[in-house]
C-alpha positions in Angstrom: 0.0 0.0 0.0 1.5 3.4 -1.0 2.4 5.8 1.8 -0.2 8.6 2.1 1.1 12.0 1.0 1.2 14.8 3.6 1.8 18.5 3.4 5.4 19.3 4.1 6.4 21.8 6.8 7.7 24.2 4.1 4.4 24.1 2.2 2.4 24.5 5.4 4.4 27.6 6.2 3.8 29.0 2.7 0.1 28.2 3.1 -0.1 30.0 6.4 1.5 33.1 4.7 -1.1 33.0 1.9 -3.9 32.9 4.4 -2.5 36.0 6.2 -2.1 37.9 2.9 -5.0 40.4 2.5 -4.6 40.5 -1.3 -4.6 36.8 -1.9 -7.4 35.4 -4.0 -10.2 33.3 -2.7 -8.9 30.4 -4.7 -5.4 30.7 -3.3 -6.8 30.9 0.2 -9.0 27.8 -0.3 -6.1 25.7 -1.6 -3.9 27.0 1.2 -6.5 26.2 3.9 -6.8 22.7 2.4 -3.0 22.2 2.5 -2.9 23.3 6.2 -5.7 21.0 7.2 -3.8 18.1 5.7 -0.5 18.9 7.4 0.5 16.0 9.7 -2.6 14.0 8.8 -3.7 11.5 6.3 -6.6 13.6 5.1 -7.2 13.8 1.3 -8.2 16.6 -1.0 -11.8 16.9 -2.0 -12.8 17.0 -5.6 -13.9 20.7 -5.3 -10.5 21.8 -3.9 -8.6 19.6 -6.4 -10.4 21.4 -9.2 -9.5 24.8 -7.7 -5.9 23.7 -7.3 -5.8 22.5 -11.0 -7.1 25.9 -12.1 -4.5 27.6 -9.9 -1.7 25.6 -11.6 -3.1 26.6 -15.1 -3.4 30.3 -14.2 -0.9 32.8 -15.5 -1.8 35.1 -12.7 -1.1 32.7 -9.8 2.2 33.2 -7.9 4.9 30.5 -7.6 3.9 30.1 -4.0 0.3 29.5 -4.9 1.3 27.0 -7.5 3.6 25.1 -5.1 0.7 24.8 -2.6 -1.7 23.7 -5.4 0.7 21.0 -6.5 1.0 19.7 -3.0 -2.8 19.6 -2.5 -3.2 17.8 -5.8 -0.8 15.0 -4.8 -3.0 14.4 -1.8 -6.2 13.9 -3.9 -7.8 10.5 -3.4 -6.8 8.2 -6.2 -9.7 6.3 -7.9 
C-alpha cells in the first residue's frame, strides 16, 4: 500500500503566509486552507478543492507560492 502524502512543513508555512495575505485570491486561500488542514494528517483533498488547485496551476496570474501549494494539494487527492 502506498504511503499517504502529507503537506510538508515548508508548504504548510507558505500556506499560512497565503492565508495571512490580505490581497490573496479566494482560490489561493481555499487551496492554502486545504493544505494546512492536511499537514500532519492522512486527510485527502476533496474534488472541489482539487479542481480549484488545478485551475491555480493553469493560471498565468497565480504566484509561484500558490502553484507550489496547489501542487502539494493535488498530490493528496484520493486516487480512484
